[in-house]
Phi, psi and omega in degrees: 000124178290141179249130181267115181269122191243308194248310182072027175273148180283129171267128186269128177267134180259170182295337186271352177280131165233102177275121188234132175214155173232145170237168161286175180290350172272351173098021171275125186291127173241000176200139175213129183279173183301325189284323165315300175306313183302315190279326179280340180083031178232154165285148181305324180295337189276334183264331184294133185080006178258156177286153190288334178284015168293334175253015175289126184283146175302336185269015171266124180294140175306319185302320185296319176286341172281320176301322183293307185296318182300318180296308189292318182292345178266015175077025184251146168280153175207150180252143175208151183260121197236138167253118180254158177243133179273175183301318185276004176098352164298164184228154180212131177262139181217154175259111188263131170249122187246128186235122171284144173264118186245131181229119178057039182084001186236135176289117182250337178215168177222125176247136177239134176249125188240136177236171184291155174257132184287158182303314181307310182296313181311309186291324177295315190285335181299319183282333173289307184306319180293322167305318180290319178302311177307310187299314177301340176298335190230009180224159183279170180294318174305317184286335177291317169307313183295320174305313180298307187306307183302317183295323182287312179307321177298333176263011173058033183237143163282166172306309193296317175308318187295307176307310178300317186290318176293330177291323182273001180060051169243153184297147176248358179289138184292131175222151193305331187289335178273359179264000172284132182269103188307296182305319176302305186300310181297320178294322174306317183288317182297318173302313176297331170299318180295319180296315180309310174303315183291319184294320180295317175297332182263003181072020179269058190296319186297323179294334178281318180296328181291344181043054182259355184299149183288347174302334188282338183287339176304330174292343176293331182295320175299325185284320179295330190252010185302339178262005179280151185305322194282352182293349176269000178287143185298329178294323179288313178296326169292325178297316181294315180302313175309314179302309183296323178299313176312299182292329169297324181286326174296318181297317182286326170311307178294323179299314175296330177291313176306323178286357180060041175289159175296126188306332184295336181287352183264356180301313178288335177288327177288322175290327171301313181306315181295323180297313185302309183302304177307313177297322179301310186281334169300317177291325177294317181302315184294316190288316172302316178290323181298319188243000000 
């Protein structure tokens, strides 16, 4: 169906608007709600049986739709930021939640629920999409998708994390705090606590005093990040304090062991170490999510 572009004005979608449509797995529209029709400017009879890309804006990169369809036809749900075009040439931005309907293990239908896109995400994604559109003038869709994947890798984000952060109006640029392997570092500290207990029980105090365990490398992170802007944040300050307290407790633990104190006296100290670890990585979560 041809579109006659007349105005090119933006249609503002409100929070009360929920645009819903369903297609078959080839993208043919089999259902569209009233809001879909009202905003796009069509009667329902004019859209049923038509390809869903009848409302695709020419300023949407092909790579984004390839990513979307690859995921959905693989049985996965996905969020995407989409610029659509109305019948009269006006456009509207949406955050689309696209969900495959699976019957007997096969995708048979796809339903999309669209809500408004915040200004923060809209401004950022417009610049990215413009870059992709230029790239696609001289590159294939597959190459454009590789460009997107490289773009996300540079920012140490998955596609879903990228969408989530923009939806929450958070930066998606790569900053040092997001390069910390949270699970690895937390597990390293938890394992060290058990290693500490084991060494003390077995009288291996010298191993502890050598401080060769990988847990001690975590402090290098603080040194490497001391000039970053987020280090003035209260959560980061608390994280550093928790880390110092953890190692002070470890040193005290080792000293008591050297003095041959009864192991039963270490129970409270072991609980303190667990508390320090939890506080440390709770603060790391706060600061990482914030930035």
